[in-house]
C-alpha distance (Angstrom), angle and dihedral (degrees) to the residues before:
residue distance angle dihedral
M1 . . .
N2 3.78 . .
I3 3.76 119.4 .
N4 3.72 119.1 -160.9
V5 3.76 103.3 -145.7
A6 3.83 95.3 -168.7
E7 3.87 91.8 53.6
L8 3.89 91.2 45.4
L9 3.74 93.3 53.5
N10 3.80 94.1 42.1
G11 3.80 89.5 51.4
N12 3.73 98.1 50.7
Y13 3.81 115.6 41.1
I14 3.86 93.8 -177.8
L15 3.80 87.4 60.1
L16 3.82 91.0 45.1
L17 3.86 91.0 50.5
F18 3.70 93.9 54.0
V19 3.85 93.7 43.2
V20 3.89 86.1 54.2
L21 3.82 91.1 49.2
A22 3.84 94.0 46.9
L23 3.90 95.1 48.2
G24 3.84 90.5 40.9
L25 3.84 92.2 52.4
C26 3.73 90.1 47.8
L27 3.79 91.4 50.2
G28 3.79 91.1 46.6
K29 3.84 90.1 62.3
L30 3.85 90.7 67.2
R31 3.82 119.2 101.2
L32 3.75 131.9 -144.9
G33 3.74 102.8 -155.7
S34 3.83 107.0 -54.1
I35 3.86 92.4 -17.3
Q36 3.77 123.2 92.6
L37 3.68 115.6 -148.7
G38 3.68 94.7 -134.6
N39 3.83 133.5 -147.5
S40 3.83 95.5 -82.4
I41 3.84 92.7 55.4
G42 3.77 93.4 41.6
V43 3.85 94.1 51.2
L44 3.78 89.7 43.9
V45 3.84 96.0 52.1
V46 3.87 92.8 47.3
S47 3.88 90.1 47.3
L48 3.91 89.9 53.1
L49 3.67 92.9 47.0
L50 3.92 94.7 49.8
G51 3.85 91.2 39.8
Q52 3.84 85.1 54.4
Q53 3.87 86.0 61.3
H54 3.85 90.8 51.3
F55 3.79 98.0 -104.8
S56 3.85 110.1 148.2
I57 3.89 135.2 -173.3
N58 3.78 126.1 -143.6
T59 3.81 109.9 -89.4
D60 3.87 94.9 -135.6
A61 3.91 88.9 57.6
L62 3.80 88.7 53.5
N63 3.73 93.9 46.5
L64 3.84 90.1 49.9
G65 3.83 90.9 50.3
F66 3.82 92.2 50.2
M67 3.84 91.4 48.3
L68 3.82 93.8 49.8
F69 3.83 88.8 48.6
I70 3.81 93.2 52.9
F71 3.74 93.5 45.5
C72 3.80 93.4 50.7
V73 3.86 89.8 49.0
G74 3.85 87.1 58.0
V75 3.76 92.0 48.1
E76 3.71 91.9 51.7
A77 3.85 93.8 46.5
G78 3.87 92.7 42.5
P79 3.80 102.4 86.1
N80 3.83 96.5 59.1
F81 3.84 99.7 22.4
F82 3.82 100.3 98.3
S83 3.78 96.1 39.0
I84 3.80 93.4 50.6
F85 3.84 90.3 42.8
F86 3.79 94.1 53.1
R87 3.72 92.6 44.5
D88 3.90 102.2 40.9
G89 3.82 100.7 5.8
K90 3.80 93.2 120.4
N91 3.85 92.6 57.4
Y92 3.81 92.8 44.0
L93 3.86 92.2 47.7
M94 3.88 92.5 50.6
L95 3.85 90.3 48.9
A96 3.80 91.4 47.3
L97 3.80 91.8 49.9
V98 3.80 93.3 48.0
M99 3.81 92.5 46.1
V100 3.73 98.6 43.2
G101 3.85 94.0 39.1
S102 3.78 93.9 50.3
A103 3.74 94.0 43.9
L104 3.89 91.0 50.0
V105 3.82 93.1 48.4
I106 3.75 92.8 48.9
A107 3.81 95.1 45.1
L108 3.88 91.6 48.5
G109 3.79 90.7 46.0
L110 3.76 93.9 51.0
G111 3.76 89.9 44.3
K112 3.80 91.1 56.0
L113 3.84 92.2 42.0
F114 3.83 95.4 51.8
G115 3.86 98.2 28.9
W116 3.77 99.4 -115.4
D117 3.69 118.1 171.1
I118 3.85 119.7 -118.9
G119 3.92 90.8 -97.1
L120 3.77 96.8 54.6
T121 3.83 91.5 43.3
A122 3.83 92.8 52.3
G123 3.81 89.8 46.3
M124 3.78 92.4 51.5
L125 3.78 90.1 49.6
A126 3.85 92.7 49.1
G127 3.79 94.1 46.6
S128 3.70 97.0 45.0
M129 3.82 91.2 53.2
T130 3.93 89.3 41.8
S131 3.76 84.2 -129.3
T132 3.81 117.3 153.8
P133 3.76 92.9 -178.1
V134 3.79 91.9 59.1
L135 3.84 88.4 54.4
V136 3.73 93.1 50.1
G137 3.83 91.8 44.3
A138 3.82 91.1 48.9
G139 3.73 90.1 48.9
D140 3.87 92.2 51.9
T141 3.76 89.8 48.7
L142 3.79 94.2 51.6
R143 3.88 92.0 47.3
H144 3.90 89.7 53.1
S145 3.78 95.0 41.5
G146 3.84 96.2 91.7
M147 3.74 94.9 -119.8
E148 3.78 117.1 155.6
S149 3.77 118.4 -100.1
R150 3.84 98.9 -100.4
Q151 3.81 94.0 42.8
L152 3.78 89.4 48.3
S153 3.81 92.7 49.9
L154 3.81 91.8 51.7
A155 3.84 91.6 46.8
L156 3.88 91.7 51.7
D157 3.82 90.9 47.8
N158 3.79 90.3 49.3
L159 3.90 87.8 48.4
S160 3.76 93.8 57.3
L161 3.80 92.2 42.3
G162 3.78 94.0 52.8
Y163 3.74 90.8 46.5
A164 3.84 93.3 51.8
L165 3.74 93.8 45.3
T166 3.80 96.8 53.1
Y167 3.82 100.5 31.4
L168 3.77 94.2 76.2
I169 3.76 91.1 50.4
G170 3.79 94.5 44.3
L171 3.84 93.0 47.9
V172 3.83 94.5 48.5
S173 3.78 89.7 46.1
L174 3.78 88.7 52.2
I175 3.75 94.0 51.5
V176 3.73 94.1 44.8
G177 3.80 92.0 47.4
A178 3.92 93.9 48.3
R179 3.80 87.7 49.2
Y180 3.78 102.9 45.6
L181 3.85 107.1 21.4
P182 3.82 94.6 77.0
K183 3.76 89.3 51.3
L184 3.78 89.8 53.0
Q185 3.88 88.7 53.5
H186 3.78 89.7 45.2
Q187 3.72 92.4 -120.3
D188 3.84 130.0 142.3
L189 3.86 107.7 -142.9
Q190 3.78 95.6 -160.4
T191 3.91 92.6 49.7
S192 3.92 90.6 45.1
A193 3.89 91.7 49.6
Q194 3.69 92.0 48.1
Q195 3.78 92.4 51.1
I196 3.96 92.7 48.6
A197 3.82 86.9 50.3
R198 3.79 92.3 51.7
E199 3.91 92.2 46.8
R200 3.82 89.2 53.5
G201 3.76 95.0 46.0
L202 3.73 97.0 -113.1
D203 3.87 128.4 141.3
T204 3.74 104.9 -107.5
D205 3.86 90.7 -167.2
A206 3.82 100.7 75.6
N207 3.74 91.3 166.3
R208 3.77 95.2 55.7
K209 3.83 115.4 142.4
V210 3.65 119.3 -105.1
Y211 3.86 116.9 -163.5
L212 3.68 128.6 -153.9
P213 3.81 115.1 -120.8
V214 3.86 112.5 -108.1
I215 3.73 131.2 -149.3
R216 3.86 124.5 -131.2
A217 3.79 129.7 170.1
Y218 3.88 128.3 -135.7
R219 3.76 134.8 -175.4
V220 3.79 116.2 -126.7
G221 3.77 111.3 -117.9
P222 3.86 133.8 -178.8
E223 3.81 93.5 -86.7
L224 3.83 91.4 55.9
V225 3.82 92.7 46.2
A226 3.74 89.5 50.3
W227 3.90 88.5 48.0
T228 3.87 92.0 53.2
D229 3.84 90.5 48.8
G230 3.81 91.0 -159.3
K231 3.74 95.7 -59.2
N232 3.82 118.7 138.9
L233 3.77 122.7 -119.0
R234 3.79 93.2 -96.7
E235 3.71 91.6 54.6
L236 3.71 94.9 44.1
G237 3.87 96.8 53.8
I238 3.66 94.5 -149.8
Y239 3.81 93.8 -174.9
R240 3.73 94.0 48.9
Q241 3.85 90.4 53.8
T242 3.88 101.9 35.9
G243 3.76 109.6 18.5
C244 3.79 89.0 -121.5
Y245 3.76 134.9 93.2
I246 3.77 133.6 -145.9
E247 3.79 107.5 -112.5
R248 3.86 99.8 171.7
I249 3.83 141.3 7.4
R250 3.78 127.3 -159.3
R251 3.83 110.7 -158.1
N252 3.80 123.5 175.5
G253 3.84 87.4 -11.9
I254 3.82 93.6 -53.8
L255 3.82 117.4 122.2
A256 3.84 115.1 -145.9
N257 3.79 141.9 163.8
P258 3.78 105.2 -122.9
D259 3.81 127.1 -130.4
G260 3.77 127.4 -150.9
D261 3.81 92.5 -89.5
A262 3.79 95.7 60.3
V263 3.85 117.8 115.8
L264 3.87 119.4 -154.0
Q265 3.81 115.2 -117.4
M266 3.83 135.1 -164.4
G267 3.74 109.4 -83.3
D268 3.87 96.6 20.0
E269 3.82 114.0 139.4
I270 3.87 111.5 -143.3
A271 3.77 129.7 -167.4
L272 3.90 109.9 -143.1
V273 3.77 121.2 -161.1
G274 3.70 121.2 -157.4
Y275 3.71 149.1 115.7
P276 3.86 115.8 -68.0
D277 3.87 92.2 -109.7
A278 3.86 88.1 52.6
H279 3.71 92.1 53.4
A280 3.89 89.3 48.2
R281 3.85 90.3 53.4
L282 3.92 93.8 49.9
D283 3.80 114.0 130.1
P284 3.93 111.9 -102.0
S285 3.83 87.2 -113.0
F286 3.85 87.0 76.9
R287 3.89 101.3 35.0
N288 3.79 114.1 34.3
G289 3.88 104.4 107.6
K290 3.75 92.7 -40.4
E291 3.81 102.8 102.6
V292 3.71 112.1 120.7
F293 3.83 133.2 -166.5
D294 3.80 112.2 -139.6
R295 3.82 118.7 162.3
D296 3.89 93.8 -153.2
L297 3.77 92.4 43.7
L298 3.78 94.8 50.4
D299 3.75 95.2 37.7
M300 3.80 98.5 117.6
R301 3.82 133.8 128.8
I302 3.80 110.9 -135.2
V303 3.86 114.6 -161.0
T304 3.67 138.1 174.5
E305 3.91 116.6 -143.6
E306 3.77 135.0 175.0
V307 3.79 106.1 -125.9
V308 3.79 118.2 -160.8
V309 3.74 117.1 -143.0
K310 3.75 110.3 -127.8
N311 3.86 114.2 129.5
H312 3.79 119.3 97.0
N313 3.71 93.0 -124.8
A314 3.85 89.8 66.5
V315 3.84 103.8 32.8
G316 3.92 109.8 95.8
K317 3.76 94.8 16.5
R318 3.76 125.0 116.3
L319 3.72 119.6 -108.7
A320 3.77 91.9 -112.9
Q321 3.81 90.1 60.3
L322 3.80 92.5 66.3
K323 3.75 90.9 65.3
L324 3.68 93.7 -156.7
T325 3.70 94.1 172.8
D326 3.75 91.9 56.5
H327 3.76 85.5 61.3
G328 3.76 95.2 48.8
C329 3.83 98.2 -103.6
F330 3.74 131.9 124.4
L331 3.80 125.3 -144.0
N332 3.72 116.7 -137.3
R333 3.80 106.1 168.3
V334 3.76 143.0 3.0
I335 3.82 113.9 -149.1
R336 3.88 123.8 -172.2
S337 3.82 120.4 -178.6
Q338 3.83 88.3 -17.6
I339 3.85 91.5 -53.6
E340 3.73 119.2 118.0
M341 3.77 111.2 -127.2
P342 3.76 128.6 -155.5
I343 3.82 113.7 -93.5
D344 3.76 98.3 -115.3
D345 3.85 125.8 155.2
N346 3.83 88.3 -135.9
V347 3.81 96.9 58.2
V348 3.75 108.6 121.4
L349 3.93 111.2 -136.4
N350 3.81 119.0 -123.5
K351 3.81 124.7 -163.3
G352 3.71 109.1 -89.1
D353 3.76 95.8 29.0
V354 3.84 111.7 141.0
L355 3.88 119.5 -139.5
Q356 3.78 117.8 -165.3
V357 3.78 103.6 -143.1
S358 3.78 131.0 -177.0
G359 3.84 131.4 -166.5
D360 3.75 144.7 89.5
A361 3.86 107.1 -19.2
R362 3.81 93.0 -120.8
R363 3.73 92.7 51.1
V364 3.78 94.4 47.8
K365 3.83 88.5 48.8
T366 3.79 87.8 54.1
I367 3.68 94.7 49.9
A368 3.80 91.1 45.8
D369 3.76 92.5 53.9
R370 3.80 90.4 49.0
I371 3.84 97.9 52.7
G372 3.86 103.1 21.7
F373 3.68 134.8 -62.8
I374 3.75 141.4 -57.3
S375 3.78 115.2 -93.6
I376 3.66 114.4 -121.7
H377 3.76 113.9 -143.8
S378 3.78 104.8 -142.8
Q379 3.75 119.5 -178.2
V380 3.86 89.5 -156.9
T381 3.78 117.1 100.8
D382 3.79 114.3 -119.9
L383 3.79 94.7 -119.1
L384 3.76 94.9 -179.4
A385 3.81 92.4 59.7
F386 3.73 93.1 38.9
C387 3.80 93.1 52.9
A388 3.83 94.7 39.6
F389 3.84 93.2 52.8
F390 3.84 91.3 43.5
V391 3.70 89.4 55.4
I392 3.80 91.8 47.4
G393 3.82 88.2 52.5
L394 3.76 93.0 52.9
M395 3.79 91.3 48.1
I396 3.77 90.7 49.3
G397 3.76 88.5 52.3
M398 3.73 90.2 55.5
I399 3.78 95.1 60.4
T400 3.85 110.0 107.3
F401 3.81 128.8 -174.7
Q402 3.73 118.6 -145.7
F403 3.87 121.9 -147.6
S404 3.75 109.1 178.3
T405 3.74 104.6 -67.3
F406 3.97 93.8 -14.1
S407 3.80 120.2 84.5
F408 3.73 126.6 -169.0
G409 3.81 129.9 -167.2
M410 3.78 136.4 173.0
G411 3.77 95.4 -126.2
N412 3.73 129.2 -148.8
A413 3.81 95.1 -69.6
A414 3.78 96.5 56.7
G415 3.80 91.5 39.7
L416 3.71 94.6 52.1
L417 3.81 93.8 44.0
F418 3.71 92.8 51.7
A419 3.89 90.5 47.4
G420 3.74 91.7 48.8
I421 3.84 91.4 48.9
M422 3.82 90.3 51.1
L423 3.86 91.3 49.6
G424 3.76 92.1 50.0
F425 3.81 93.4 46.3
M426 3.78 93.5 47.8
R427 3.92 92.7 46.8
A428 3.93 88.0 51.0
N429 3.75 93.7 50.8
H430 3.91 98.6 36.2
P431 3.88 105.4 26.7
T432 3.74 94.2 -172.0
F433 3.77 98.3 97.1
G434 3.78 143.7 11.4
Y435 3.88 96.8 59.0
I436 3.82 111.5 174.8
P437 3.83 118.0 175.4
């Protein structure tokens, strides 16, 4: 049986699309010296080569791909968009005006000089800035410009051609500039980033290790009885002094969960929960030859959960007011809008903050019910939120403003980008919906 590959690909644009993606991704893994070509360049080169052989893909499929890309860019940027905008918005706005303004002037000037049509000029602008939203926006503008069919088809072809020609140069220039410009300015990007993070009170070591608390059991001897000096557990403040708390006590063969009024007695067996380094720092009164191994005493399930702050009795309070350690729980991280905050007792909790808490499963559940709920990490996309915001973005893009004979609209690109930003922002602040892996 003979298979004509060219006819097969031309007859099935879905198959052609994924062949281009597969070959492009393989090509993108190649390296030129220390620089990897990357997925974008690989797919673009394969597309150019196959396009040269007169292969084509349905325009609607291409438009859908562009729109999904722009929407997902907005979702990714959404969690930190407004905080960064209100903090450094003036600087970014000035930078954007300078970059976009200069690129627009240069593109229009070169278009006039060399006699390019509007499609080729817009494509050159989008490709040189490596900006897919510009490409989509230009395409929308051309389709609604009232051009006749033949002229519109030529303009759209030139738009894609200009984008493909300049995208490679724009992307390579961007990579080279990002790599070598800091060296020309005698700056160390890693050091500068760490300094900015310290100035803003953020933990620069995002990969720091977080250990689970462990449980170990000890028998109360005369040294420990002398150390307690007849004080109850509340008066002793075991956690403040040792970094561990007493989860269980076995006395005369009876296992119990102690309250603050309990007083340690000779022969008691106590289960201490704490981080490994806290156990290592325990006073010798606890440790020297007194560790015991009791299945019932040590039978505890230590978990780590992400608790979302939601209830009114926790919102607006300082971290210290939660008294997590008094409830036998350990705080590992505080996350706000997907940014890790410093663990400081004076941090004021906002609705939607995420606290990573470790401890006995029962105690963690009690704390979670008191301040909010345990975040469930689903690996399934919230398709309802995804589709709803996608539709909202398309509807925003349809809005046009009429000024005499001149009309202006946001277009699909800006509408979808805005809707994606809103979905990402709302998901970060209210992590109960809109999950997108």
